[in-house]
C-alpha positions in Angstrom: 93.2 -226.9 36.8 96.3 -228.8 35.6 97.0 -232.3 36.8 100.0 -231.1 38.8 97.9 -228.5 40.6 95.4 -231.2 41.5 98.1 -233.4 42.9 99.6 -230.4 44.9 96.2 -229.6 46.4 95.4 -233.2 47.1 98.7 -233.8 48.9 98.3 -230.6 50.8 94.8 -231.4 52.0 95.8 -235.0 52.7 98.6 -233.6 54.9 96.2 -231.5 56.9 93.8 -234.4 57.5 96.7 -236.7 58.4 98.2 -234.2 60.8 94.9 -233.6 62.5 94.4 -237.4 63.0 97.9 -237.6 64.4 97.2 -234.8 66.9 94.0 -236.4 68.0 95.7 -239.8 68.6 98.4 -237.9 70.7 95.7 -236.7 73.1 94.1 -240.1 73.4 97.3 -242.1 74.1 97.4 -240.7 77.6 101.2 -240.8 77.7 101.8 -237.1 77.2 100.9 -235.1 74.1 103.2 -233.8 71.4 104.9 -230.5 72.3 103.2 -228.4 69.7 99.7 -229.2 70.9 100.6 -229.3 74.6 99.6 -225.6 75.3 96.1 -226.1 73.7 95.7 -229.4 75.5 96.6 -227.9 78.9 94.2 -225.0 78.3 91.4 -227.4 77.2 92.0 -229.7 80.2 92.3 -227.1 82.9 89.5 -224.7 81.9 87.3 -227.3 80.1 87.5 -225.4 76.8 86.7 -227.1 73.5 90.1 -228.5 72.3 89.5 -227.3 68.7 88.8 -223.8 70.0 91.8 -223.9 72.3 94.0 -225.0 69.4 92.7 -222.1 67.3 93.5 -219.6 70.0 97.0 -221.0 70.5 97.6 -221.0 66.7 96.7 -217.3 66.6 99.3 -216.7 69.3 101.8 -218.6 67.2 100.9 -216.4 64.2 101.3 -213.2 66.2 104.8 -214.3 67.3 105.7 -215.3 63.8 104.7 -211.8 62.6 106.9 -210.2 65.2 109.8 -212.4 64.3 109.4 -211.6 60.6 109.5 -207.9 61.2 109.7 -206.1 57.8 109.9 -209.4 56.0 106.3 -210.1 56.7 103.8 -210.3 53.9 100.0 -210.4 53.8 100.1 -214.1 52.7 101.1 -215.0 56.3 97.5 -214.1 57.3 96.3 -217.1 55.3 97.4 -219.1 58.3 94.2 -217.8 60.0 91.8 -219.8 57.8 94.2 -222.7 57.9 93.9 -222.6 61.7 90.2 -222.4 61.6 89.8 -225.4 59.3 92.4 -227.4 61.2 90.6 -226.7 64.5 87.3 -227.9 63.1 88.9 -231.0 61.8 90.3 -231.8 65.3 86.8 -231.6 66.8 85.4 -233.8 64.0 88.1 -236.5 64.5 87.8 -236.3 68.3 84.0 -236.9 68.0 84.7 -239.8 65.7 87.3 -241.3 68.0 85.0 -241.0 71.0 82.2 -242.7 69.1 84.4 -245.7 68.2 86.4 -245.9 71.4 84.0 -248.0 73.4 83.2 -250.6 70.7 86.9 -250.9 70.0 87.8 -251.1 73.7 89.8 -247.9 73.6 87.8 -245.9 76.1 90.1 -247.1 78.8 93.2 -248.2 76.9 95.7 -250.6 78.3 99.4 -249.9 78.2 100.0 -251.7 74.9 97.1 -249.8 73.4 98.5 -246.5 74.6 101.9 -247.3 73.1 100.1 -248.2 69.8 98.2 -244.9 69.8 101.3 -243.0 70.6 103.2 -244.7 67.7 100.3 -243.9 65.4 100.3 -240.3 66.5 104.0 -239.9 65.9 103.9 -241.4 62.4 100.8 -239.6 61.3 102.0 -236.2 62.7 105.3 -236.6 61.0 103.8 -237.6 57.6 101.1 -234.9 57.7 103.6 -232.2 58.6 106.0 -233.3 55.8 103.2 -233.3 53.2 102.0 -229.8 54.2 105.5 -228.3 54.1 106.5 -230.1 50.9 103.6 -228.6 48.9 104.9 -225.1 49.7 101.5 -223.6 50.1 100.2 -222.2 53.5 102.2 -223.6 56.4 100.7 -224.4 59.7 101.3 -221.6 62.3 103.7 -223.8 64.3 105.8 -224.5 61.2 105.6 -220.8 60.2 106.7 -219.7 63.6 109.5 -222.3 63.7 110.8 -221.1 60.3 110.7 -217.5 61.5 112.4 -218.4 64.7 115.2 -220.3 62.9 115.7 -217.3 60.6 115.7 -214.9 63.5 118.3 -216.9 65.3 120.3 -217.4 62.0 119.8 -221.1 62.1 117.7 -223.5 60.1 114.1 -224.7 60.4 115.1 -227.7 62.4 116.7 -225.6 65.1 113.7 -223.3 65.1 111.3 -226.2 65.6 113.4 -227.4 68.6 113.1 -223.9 70.1 109.3 -223.8 69.5 108.9 -227.4 71.0 110.8 -226.4 74.1 108.9 -223.2 74.5 105.6 -225.1 74.2 106.6 -227.6 76.8 107.7 -224.9 79.2 104.5 -222.9 78.7 102.3 -226.0 79.2 104.1 -227.0 82.3 103.9 -223.5 83.7 100.1 -223.3 82.9 99.5 -226.6 84.7 101.5 -225.8 87.8 100.0 -222.3 88.2 96.4 -223.1 87.3 96.0 -226.7 88.4 99.0 -227.3 90.6 100.0 -230.3 88.5 101.6 -230.9 85.2 99.0 -231.4 82.5 99.6 -233.3 79.2 103.4 -233.6 79.6 104.7 -237.2 79.9 107.1 -239.7 78.4 105.1 -239.5 75.2 106.0 -235.9 74.9 109.7 -236.7 74.9 109.2 -239.5 72.4 107.3 -237.1 70.1 110.0 -234.5 70.3 112.6 -236.9 69.1 110.6 -239.3 66.8 108.4 -236.9 64.8 111.5 -235.3 63.3 112.9 -238.7 62.4 109.5 -239.7 60.8 109.6 -236.5 58.7 113.2 -237.2 57.6 112.3 -240.8 56.7 109.2 -239.8 54.8 111.0 -237.1 52.9 113.8 -239.5 52.0 111.4 -241.9 50.3 108.6 -239.7 49.2 109.4 -236.0 48.9 111.0 -236.0 45.5 108.2 -238.1 44.0 105.5 -235.9 45.6 107.0 -232.6 44.5 107.6 -233.9 41.0 104.0 -235.0 40.7 102.9 -231.6 42.0 105.0 -229.8 39.5 107.4 -228.4 42.1 110.4 -230.4 41.0 111.5 -231.0 37.4 113.0 -234.3 36.4 116.3 -232.5 35.6 116.4 -230.8 39.0 115.7 -234.1 40.8 118.6 -235.8 39.0 120.9 -233.0 40.0 119.9 -233.4 43.6 
């Protein structure tokens, strides 16, 4: 394997791990989870289902919607998002178990307000960085990103607009699930709004400083093309 391919795979896998840690911190901040994971969090909290399993199920729904939106443009490579979802869901459970084991010694089992804000900040930064690393390597996207891209194309808008639509749909779905099944809103709070706004900014900031270097190291961007951009 060439050095560029190793870099590409390393950045991609690093992005998956970083995104998983960011999502876990979002659930532990107790200020409202990020929009994308809010349906899985609501399902897990209401019906006491394993969070990783709930995430895997929701990601399969995302994939099904993506396939519908793609229509005749769909290809078999989209199905590679299934093993991605499985691995990602397993990572979530691993990091949740690790966090729970360290929470009491670190005094995070009942976090104070400043600790919640710190956890939320960490979740936003890591989620943005992880998502950017995955997308920049142009391999298998996460189902939420794949669905956002398909939604943006179906609406004849860009990925950013598609992500806004997906975020909004996730928040609406999570709120509806909570009100219908538990008669209360589950997982939605001020942190959700912060994540909706700040994660996109973190992605943009990370890409501004790192995308070109990462893609060049991964063999996805030649020096000449970088200079032209």
